C-alpha positions in Angstrom: -0.2 0.1 0.1 2.9 2.3 1.0 4.7 1.5 -2.2 1.7 2.1 -4.6 1.5 5.6 -2.7 5.2 6.6 -3.1 4.9 5.3 -6.8 2.0 7.3 -7.7 3.6 10.3 -5.8 7.0 9.8 -8.1 5.1 9.6 -11.4 2.5 12.8 -10.2 5.3 14.7 -9.3 3.3 18.1 -10.4 0.5 17.1 -9.0 2.2 17.0 -5.9 4.1 20.0 -5.7 0.4 21.9 -6.5 -0.9 20.2 -3.7 1.8 21.1 -1.2 2.0 24.6 -2.4 -2.2 24.9 -1.8 -1.4 23.1 1.6 0.8 26.1 2.6 -1.3 28.8 1.3 -3.9 27.6 3.2 -2.2 27.0 6.5 -0.5 30.7 6.2 -4.0 32.0 5.5 -5.5 30.4 8.6 -2.4 31.4 10.8 -3.4 35.4 9.9 -6.9 34.2 11.2 -5.8 32.4 14.5 -6.8 34.6 17.8 -3.6 35.0 19.9 -4.0 36.4 23.2 -1.8 36.3 26.4 -4.4 35.3 28.5 -7.1 33.3 26.4 -10.5 33.6 27.8 -11.8 30.3 28.8 -14.9 31.7 30.6 -17.9 29.0 30.3 -21.4 30.0 28.8 -23.3 31.5 31.6 -26.1 33.8 32.4 -26.2 35.5 35.5 -29.1 36.9 37.8 -28.4 40.0 39.9 -31.0 41.4 42.7 -30.1 44.4 44.8 -32.0 43.7 47.9 -32.3 46.6 50.7 -33.2 45.7 54.5 -32.7 42.0 54.3 -30.1 39.8 56.1 -28.3 37.3 54.1 -30.1 34.6 55.5 -33.4 36.0 54.6 -32.0 37.1 50.9 -31.0 33.5 50.3 -34.6 32.3 51.6 -36.7 34.7 50.1 -35.0 35.7 47.0 -31.9 33.1 45.9 -33.8 29.8 46.2 -37.0 30.8 45.0 -34.9 31.7 41.6 -32.5 28.9 41.9 -35.9 26.3 41.7 -37.3 28.2 38.7 -34.1 27.7 36.9 -34.3 24.1 37.3 -34.9 22.2 34.0 -33.9 24.7 31.4 -32.4 22.7 28.3 -28.7 22.9 28.2 -28.3 23.9 32.1 -24.9 22.1 33.2 -24.8 24.0 36.8 -26.4 26.4 39.2 -24.5 28.0 41.8 -25.7 31.2 44.0 -24.4 33.4 46.3 -26.4 35.9 48.9 -24.7 38.5 51.0 -25.8 41.8 52.4 -27.3 43.9 49.9 -26.8 41.5 46.8 -28.3 38.0 45.6 -26.9 36.3 42.7 -27.5 33.4 40.5 -25.5 32.2 38.3 -26.7 29.3 35.4 -24.1 27.7 33.5 -25.0 26.0 30.1 -23.0 23.8 28.1 -20.5 25.5 25.6 -22.8 24.7 22.5 -25.6 26.4 23.6 -26.0 30.1 22.0 -26.0 32.9 24.9 -28.7 34.5 23.1 -30.9 31.4 23.3 -29.5 30.8 27.0 -30.7 34.3 28.2 -34.2 34.1 26.4 -34.9 30.7 28.5 -33.5 32.1 31.8 -36.1 35.5 31.2 -38.6 33.0 30.7 -38.2 31.4 33.8 -37.2 34.6 35.9 -40.5 36.1 34.9 -42.3 33.3 36.6 -40.1 33.5 39.5 -41.2 37.0 40.3 -44.0 36.1 41.3 -43.4 34.4 44.4 -40.8 37.0 45.5 -41.7 39.5 48.3 -42.6 42.6 47.2 -40.9 46.3 47.4 -37.4 44.3 48.3 -35.8 43.9 45.1 -36.3 43.5 41.5 -34.5 40.5 39.8 -32.5 41.7 36.4 -29.8 39.7 33.8 -26.5 41.1 34.1 -24.6 41.8 31.1 -23.0 39.8 28.5 -19.1 39.9 29.8 -16.7 37.4 31.1 -13.8 37.9 33.8 -11.6 39.6 31.2 -14.1 42.2 30.4 -13.1 44.9 32.5 -11.0 46.7 30.1 -10.8 50.4 31.7 -10.8 52.2 35.0 -10.8 55.8 35.5 -11.3 58.4 38.4 -13.4 61.6 38.4 -12.0 64.6 39.9 -12.6 68.2 39.7 -10.5 71.2 39.7 -11.7 74.6 41.7 -14.6 75.1 43.4 -18.6 74.5 42.4 -20.1 77.6 40.9 -21.8 78.7 44.4 -18.0 78.8 45.7 -18.1 75.4 47.9 -15.4 72.7 46.9 -16.8 69.4 45.3 -17.5 66.8 47.5 -17.2 62.8 46.8 -21.2 62.9 46.5 -20.9 66.0 43.9 -18.5 63.7 42.1 -20.5 60.5 42.1 -23.3 62.3 41.0 -21.5 63.8 37.9 -20.1 60.1 37.3 -23.7 58.6 37.5 -25.5 61.6 35.5 -23.1 63.1 33.0 -20.3 60.8 32.1 -21.9 57.1 32.4 -24.4 58.1 30.2 -22.6 59.5 27.4 -20.0 56.6 27.9 -22.9 53.8 27.3 -23.1 55.1 23.7 -19.5 53.8 22.6 -19.7 50.4 21.1 -18.8 47.2 22.1 -19.6 48.6 25.7 -21.3 46.5 27.8 -21.7 47.8 31.4 -20.4 51.0 33.2 -20.1 50.4 36.9 -19.6 53.3 39.5 -17.2 52.5 42.7 -16.6 54.8 45.1 -18.3 58.4 46.6 -21.5 58.4 47.9 -24.8 57.9 46.2 -27.3 61.1 46.5 -30.3 61.0 48.9 -32.9 63.1 50.5 -33.5 61.6 54.1 -36.7 62.0 56.0 -36.3 61.1 59.8 -39.6 61.3 61.6 -39.7 62.3 65.2 -42.1 59.1 66.9 -43.1 61.5 69.4 -44.5 64.3 67.0 -46.4 61.5 65.0 -48.0 60.2 67.9 -49.0 64.0 69.0 -50.5 64.3 65.4 -51.9 60.9 65.3 -49.9 60.1 62.5 -47.7 57.1 61.5 -44.5 56.3 59.7 -46.8 54.9 56.9 -48.6 57.8 56.7 -45.3 59.9 55.8 -44.2 57.0 53.1 -47.4 57.4 51.5 -47.8 61.2 51.2 -44.2 61.7 49.9 -45.2 58.8 47.4 -48.7 60.5 46.4 -47.2 63.8 46.1 -44.1 63.1 43.8 -45.4 62.7 40.1 -46.3 64.9 37.3 -49.9 64.1 35.5 -51.4 65.4 32.5 -54.6 66.9 31.8 -55.1 66.3 28.2 -55.4 69.7 26.2 -57.7 72.4 25.3 -58.1 74.2 22.2 -58.6 77.9 21.9 -58.5 80.3 19.0 -57.4 77.7 16.8 -54.6 76.4 19.0 -53.8 73.6 21.1 -52.9 74.0 24.7 -51.5 70.9 26.6 -52.2 70.8 30.1 -49.9 69.5 32.7 -49.3 69.5 36.6 -45.7 69.5 37.7 -45.4 68.0 41.1 -42.4 66.1 41.2 -40.0 66.8 44.0 -36.6 68.8 43.2 -35.5 70.5 46.6 -35.5 70.0 50.5 -38.1 72.4 50.6 -40.4 70.6 48.5 -40.4 67.6 51.0 -40.6 69.5 53.7 -43.8 71.6 52.1 -45.6 67.8 51.6 -49.1 68.0 53.3 -49.6 64.9 55.3 -52.9 65.8 56.9 -55.3 68.4 59.4 -54.9 68.8 62.8 -57.9 70.6 64.6 -58.5 72.3 61.0 -54.7 73.0 60.5 -52.7 71.4 58.1 -49.7 69.5 59.0 -46.5 69.3 56.6 -43.7 66.9 56.8 -41.6 69.6 58.4 -44.0 69.8 61.3 -43.3 66.0 62.2 -39.9 65.2 60.7 -35.9 66.4 59.8 -35.6 67.1 56.0 -31.9 66.6 55.1 -29.4 65.6 52.3 -27.6 62.4 53.2 -26.0 59.6 51.4 -26.7 55.7 50.7 -25.1 53.4 53.2 -22.4 51.3 51.6 -20.2 48.4 52.0 -17.3 49.3 50.0 -15.2 52.0 48.3 -12.8 53.1 45.6 -9.1 54.9 46.0 -7.1 56.6 43.5 -3.4 57.4 44.4 -4.0 56.8 48.1 -7.2 58.7 48.5 -10.7 57.7 48.2 -12.2 58.9 44.7 -14.8 58.0 42.3 
């Protein structure tokens, strides 16, 4: 058999030379298309389900959030493994698929099961959402936000101001960069308005914490009233009721007492505050955003 192959190769010398040249050209072409990386990405096919939870301990997060989501993910076609982690403020469930499963098909299957799981989750605790399509090698750039000089009112920039600039100015503009999946903000303080009721004053006015909460929610919305026609023109009617300052919060009406209106400022202290955080960011040895 080998003798016949050798005899054929000797007799068809030109064909063998052309075949060798073709194989060499094919190898060079494939070599030019070969992806080369110093650290190859070997991340498995996975879909993450994240839930930002407020007010619950890790044990309760595991029982009320993580476990129901894990149960809902059982039985999805192509699933290889399901793992989860629950710690203060966050529940994360990772569904790992076989490598031959398309990532978008996997996310569709997880989304369908997640819609069913949401019905068994407690209300007003947290809403689960799918994490972005990325891997452990996807973090490509870090930057810090800094400000030179004072603010227009003459006061210096604080970490809260820099975090606000990052979340509302820098982040939305960078989201339009092609190929960018997600932007995570680290450090600083998220701006919040804190309403701290005085229990004794609430009792004196026969009010509860629930009354304050419902009044603030009901008085923080814009509504539309349709339109009217006048002299051949159309005028749009709208009522602006969104809260924009500490004064707006302080002047929200809670009710009346002996014919006298009661406002938030009568029973609570309203001030600018910051979100509780469990970590921070540093740059050049100092805290930064």
